N, C-alpha and C positions, 0 to 999 in steps of 0.2 A: 444550377438546378433548373429543371424544365417543367413544363406543364403540358397536360393533355386534358382537354375539356370536352365533354359531351355537348352537342349542339341541339337546342330545342328550336324548332322552326319558328314558333311564335315569338321567341325572344330575340332572335338574330336573323332578320329577314335578308340581309345581304347575300350570304352564301346559299340560303335555301330557296330564294326566289329564282330558281335555276333557269327558267325560260328567258328572262331578261338578263340575268347574270351571265349566262353562257355567251350571249351575244356581246356583252361588254368585254368579257375576257377572251373571247375568240378561242384560239388554239392554246390558251394558257392552261386549260384543263387537260391533264394527262390521264390516260386510262390504262389500267392493267387488268387483264382477265385471266382467271385460273379456274379450271374445272376439277372437281374432286369427287371421289366416291365416298359416301357416308356409311356404307354397309347395306343400305337399302336402295339408294338411288344416286344418280349423278346430280350435283349441284354446281352452279356457276357463280363464282364470286367476282363481281365487277368492282374494282377499286378505282375511284376517281380522286384526283388531288390537284391542288393549285397552290402556288407560292405567293406570299405577300398579299393576302386577301384582307381587306378592311373588315374588322369585326363588327363595325356599325357604320352608319352614314356619318359624314363630317370629316373635316380636315384633321382633327385630333385623334382619329380612330387608330386603335392598335392594329398593326398588321400582323397576321398569323399565317401559318400554313393550314389550309383546309383540306380535309380528306373524308371520303365516305365509302361505305361498303353497301352494295346492293347484292343480295343473294337471291337467285332464282332457281326453280326446279327445272326438270327436263322439258316441261311444257311451256316454260317461260314465265310461270306465275311467280310473282315476288313473294319471297318468304321472310326476308329481313332487310331492313334499311336503317342505317344510322349514319350520322355525320359527326365529326370531331374537329377540333382545332388544336394546334400545338405550336410551340415556339422552336421545336426541333426541326431539322431539315427532313423533308419527306422526298423520297425518290422511288423509282420503279423497284429497287431492291428492298426497301424497308417499309413500304406502305402497308403490307400485310401485317408486319410486326407492330406497326403503329396502331392499326385497328385493333389488334389483339390486346395491346396495352390499354387502349381506350375502353374497350369492352370490359376488361378486368377491373379497371378503376371504377367504372360505372357499377359493376356488380358489387364490389366491396362497399362503395358509398351507399348504394341503394339498400343493401341488407342491413348495414349499420343504422342508417336513418330509420328504416322500418322497425328495427328493434327499439330504438330510442322513442319512437312514437307509440308502439303498440304493446310493449312488454313491461308496462308499469313505470316508465320513466316520465311520462306525460310531457314529452319534449315540445309538442306543438302548442302548449299553453303559453299565452303571452304573459310573461312576468314583468311587464313594463310598468309596475306600480311605484318604483323607486324614483327618487329625485334625480339621480345621475346614472349609476352603473349597476343597479340591482338586477336587471334582466341579464346582463353579461355575466355577473357573478353567479346567478342561479343556473344559467346555461352551462357555465364551466363546472359547477358542482355536479350537475346531472351527468355530464360527460365523464367526469372523474369517477362517479359511482359506476357508470357503465364499464369503464376501464378496469376498475377494481373487481367487478363481478366477472369480467372476461378473464383476467389474470387468475382469479381464484378458480374459475372453471378449468383452466389449463393445468394449474399446479396442485390443487387440493382434492384428493380423491373423495374424502368425506363430503365436502361441499358439493362436488359434482353429483354424488349419489343422492344427497338430499334434494338438489334441484331436479333431478330426473324422476324422483319418486313422489314429489309434491305436486298434486294436480293444481292447475291454475284456479284461483278464486278462494282457496282456503287460507287459513291463517299462516300456514307455513310459507306459502309462496308470497304472501303479502309482506312478511318479514324480509324476504330476500329482495323484494322489489323496491324497498325503501332506500 
């Protein structure tokens, strides 16, 4: 089983401090450039990747494959930039697919976390009042409720109809948010 993780520059400085990092790795960073038509304009996707990059400073650092996508418009203005790490092999042939997988994972994760935080699940609340494992138990129950609601949304027409016709904030939606 593999992993693809989104990189936040503030959390992992090694791959993102690119001015010094590029000098350290020299020609270890490979670049693949592709131009595509979006229906309105040409955009250039520049993929960069490197093998066996330390995820953090120190001898015990996990080594991963790092890759990024920078998309620019015809004038050279940057439209999109993101970086990812993975334990899968990255090459000229699969770097675009790896970026697509990373972006898809980020989209799913971001949308689910947003739902858990803003749609009545109160997930960001710190339930750390128990002696040992209360916060883990309550987080698990919240995720189980979210899963149950999602499955019911897919499988039960009456449930889906009620959820669509109940405006937020009334008693009907409060029942479903519990």
